[in-house]
N, C-alpha and C positions, 0 to 999 in steps of 0.2 A: 364437507365443501369447505368450512374455514383450516382444518387440518392435509388440505390441498396445496391451500394457496398460500406464498411469506406470508405472514404475519405479522406482525410489526410486540405483539408482547408474547413472541414465543420459547417459551423453556422448557429445558430438558429433560431429563435421568436417569439411566440407564444401569440395570441388575443386574449379576450374572452369577449364574450356582452350577454348583451340579451334582449329583445328587447319582455315585454310580459309577452307568455308561447314558449315564442322558445328560444332555446340558440346559437350561433352559436359563432367556437372557429375556425381559423383562426388561420394556423400553416406555418414560411417560413422559410426553406432551403435553403442555396445559398452557391455555391461554386466556388472557382475561380481560379481549379485547369486546365481550359482550355480555358482561355488565351495566355496562348503559340502558342493554334494551326495561325495556318498560313491564315488559309483559310477568319476570322474574327478578323480582327488585332487589330478596335477596341473597343472587347468584356471585358466587367468587371465583369462582374458573369452569373451567368446562373441558376434556380432559380427554385426550388419546391413549392408553397402553395397549401396542402389542405384548403380547405371551412367544413368543418363540423353542419351542424345545424339539433341543436333535438324540436322536435315537438308536440305533443303533443302524447309521445313514439315514436314518427316514426325518426328513421334517416334517411337522407340523407348527399350524402359526395359527393364533385367533388375536383381531379386536376388539376390543371394547371400549367403549366411554364409560365415562365418568363426570358426572355436574358433584362440585361443591360450592358450599356455602360460605367453608375459606376463603381465604384472596392473597394472593401471594408473597403479599408480607405478612402475613398469619401462618401459612403453609410450603415449603418449595415445593416442587419437583420430587425433589429427593420425598422432601418428610411425603409425601402425597403418597407413595412406589411403597416409604415402608408403614403407612395406615391401611393400603388397598391388604399387604400384605398375611399385615395383626391381621384381619376382618379375616381374612383365609381362613387365617390360626385356629381361629374361633370354629369357623365354619367346619372346621377338616380336623379339631379335636369332637368339637361335640354334637353337630347337625350328622353330621358321616356318621359320628356313632352308635349316636341315638337311630340314626335311619338304617344302619346297615345293620351293624351288629346285635339293637336290642329289636330288631326285626319290627320298627316306630308305625310302617309309608300301610307297611298291612292289621296293622294291629282292625280290631274290630268294635275295639269298644268307643260306643258314638252316643249315652243315648246321659243328659246329664250332664253332673258332672268329673265323670268318672275320664272323658279321654283327658279329663286337666287333670286328678290325682295318677293316674296313671306316669303320665311327665312327669309331673313332681319326683312318686317315688322315683323313676329313669334318673332322673338327672338325681339323685337320692345316694344309687347306687354307682352312678359314672365319680360322683365329686369321692364319697369315699374309695372307693376302690383311685383312684389318681392321686388321695391323701396319703395312700396307704403302698404309694411308688410307687404302683402298676404301670407301667407303661405300654402292654398291650393288650388292650382291655376285653376282645373275647378272651382272647387265651385263661386270663384272671377270671371272667365268666364262670367259664368253663372249669377256674379251680373249683369258685367258692360249687358252680355246681354239683362236681362231683362229694366235696368236700366241706358238707356242713357249718365242722366245728372251727373251718379257716370263713366261712361266709358270717359264722358268727362271732371274729374276735376284728371283724371288719366294724363293726357300729361301738363290739366291745371293752372292743384293747389298745389300746395307744400305737400296739409294733407294726411292721412293715411285714405287707404280708408276698410270699415269697412264692410264684407260679410253678 
């Protein structure tokens, strides 16, 4: 309702990007109009994020909403959009790799401190691969699985790995 009607403190930002034949547009509209709401004393801004992706003539659109304690003075709509993109960068670089490449969601290690130990080992492997210059973690993992000397070099050498 807040974003459907004209609001006094509405500001926005737009970001466009292109990846091959995929065109992406992210639009963020934020408002400070709810700051005086007593049930949420540290509320800084609320926002509506619309993501539109056009690929091969097909258009996909997603709308999500954000709540932040950052005021308009602390972070403009453009800055909030940058912060949101940064958050998804972490999601894509770490969590997605752990879920898909390391198949973490299918792990059957569930007892005691086993899950935390395995997560630490996966994070260590991911960090070492990135530190040594791996861009494709799945390919680098396969390379290390096929060539034990390269896996050992991750821990013992300062050289970058080649895939």
